C-alpha positions, 0 to 999 in steps of 0.5 A, spaced: 597 672 286 602 668 281 600 667 274 597 660 275 593 662 281 590 668 276 589 663 271 585 658 275 581 664 278 579 666 271 577 659 269 573 659 276 570 666 274 568 663 267 565 657 269 561 660 274 558 665 269 557 660 264 553 656 269 549 662 270 548 664 263 546 657 259 539 657 262 538 664 260 540 663 253 536 657 253 530 661 256 531 666 251 531 661 245 524 658 248 521 665 248 523 666 241 521 659 239 513 659 241 511 664 235 516 660 230 513 653 232 506 656 231 508 659 224 511 652 222 505 648 224 500 652 220 505 652 214 501 646 212 495 650 211 497 654 206 501 661 205 495 665 208 496 662 214 503 662 215 503 669 213 498 671 218 502 668 224 509 671 221 506 678 220 506 680 227 512 677 229 516 684 229 511 687 234 511 681 238 519 682 239 518 689 241 513 688 246 517 682 249 523 687 249 520 692 252 518 688 258 525 685 258 528 692 259 523 694 264 526 688 268 533 691 268 531 695 273 529 690 278 535 685 276 540 691 278 537 693 284 536 685 287 542 683 284 546 689 288 542 687 294 543 680 294 551 681 293 551 686 299 548 681 303 542 685 304 536 680 303 531 685 306 532 690 301 532 684 295 525 682 298 522 689 298 524 690 291 521 683 289 515 685 292 514 691 288 515 687 282 508 685 283 505 692 283 509 693 276 507 686 273 499 688 275 500 695 272 504 694 266 501 687 264 494 690 264 496 696 260 499 692 255 493 688 254 489 693 253 493 697 248 495 691 244 488 688 244 486 695 242 490 696 236 490 688 234 486 690 228 491 695 226 497 692 227 497 688 220 495 694 216 501 698 219 505 692 217 502 692 210 500 685 210 496 683 204 488 685 205 486 678 204 490 676 211 489 682 215 483 679 219 486 673 220 493 676 222 489 681 227 485 675 230 491 671 231 495 678 234 489 679 239 488 672 242 496 672 243 496 678 247 490 677 251 494 673 256 499 679 257 499 679 264 501 672 265 507 674 260 509 680 263 509 676 270 513 671 267 518 676 264 519 680 270 518 675 276 523 670 272 528 676 272 527 677 279 529 669 280 535 670 275 537 676 280 537 672 286 541 666 282 536 662 280 536 661 272 534 654 271 526 656 273 525 661 268 528 656 263 524 650 265 518 655 264 520 656 257 521 649 256 514 647 259 510 653 255 513 650 248 511 643 250 504 645 252 504 649 245 506 643 241 501 639 244 495 644 243 497 646 236 496 638 234 489 638 237 487 645 235 490 647 229 488 640 225 482 637 223 481 630 226 485 625 222 488 618 222 495 616 222 500 610 222 505 608 226 509 602 227 503 599 222 498 601 227 492 606 225 489 610 230 485 617 230 488 623 233 482 628 235 483 635 232 478 642 233 480 644 226 481 651 228 487 653 224 491 660 225 486 661 231 487 654 234 495 656 234 493 662 238 489 659 243 494 654 244 499 659 245 495 663 250 493 656 254 500 654 254 503 661 257 497 662 262 498 654 264 505 654 265 507 660 270 506 657 277 513 656 278 515 664 277 508 666 280 511 664 287 515 670 287 509 675 286 505 671 292 511 670 296 516 675 295 519 673 302 522 666 299 527 670 295 531 669 302 531 662 300 534 663 293 539 667 296 541 663 302 545 658 298 550 663 295 552 665 302 549 671 303 548 674 310 542 678 312 543 685 314 539 690 318 539 696 314 533 695 309 533 701 304 526 705 304 521 705 299 523 711 296 530 709 295 527 703 292 523 707 287 529 712 286 533 706 284 528 703 279 527 709 276 535 710 275 536 703 273 530 701 269 528 707 265 534 708 261 533 701 258 525 702 258 524 708 254 528 706 248 524 700 247 518 703 248 519 709 243 522 704 238 515 700 238 512 707 236 517 708 231 516 702 227 509 702 227 510 710 225 515 708 219 510 702 217 504 707 217 508 713 213 511 708 208 504 705 206 501 712 205 507 714 201 506 707 197 
């Protein structure tokens, strides 16, 4: 291969990587933007409302990163199977994702809602804001089952080469969240546009409305990724355009589990313990004054 051919191959590889990467970049921005949008839209309600929404953002990132780390195992296993042309193994790994989503999602929901009242205390939020911040955190993490499904099933789709569907889910979540925030955060008000005056209905729920809008947007926009859990055999239709031929030597369930432990837990464990480390540090710092 001469120099020109090597340069052309390098540019082709870079273009392929960017084609797969940019939707994932947008998706990650959209996931982060949800709570930032809530913070911005409650800003007009005063500093206490802004503090209540922003106080738990660090814990929110840690919980999200824990599920992202959990998805690394599936990403490695499914991408390897698709690259080897073993679509049967990829489908079986995708099917196991449903069980992990169910167990991890329910566990995270129980834990997060149980400690929702303590998180603002651990984060040393002003006592006047702690109750409001705890309520926001509690409502925000009620749909953890759907959020975990979005993260893990989105990882399955990316492993099979579909990076755009998770991106569109993130965009839809934010669009629904913005509309619902306008309707749930503020009171009914009259606005002027192009010389016309009309009333916009509002529930006037404040911070609770922001949390409710996020909850509804996360639950109501997951249909495109939930199809992975309901129909894991459709994974073959995603990998087919990549030119992958199915092999007839599927891995056993035991091999899948071993591969998941090998690829997943080295990524999952640090994020899991970091969550407790941050909470413990905040708690100790509170006692030390």
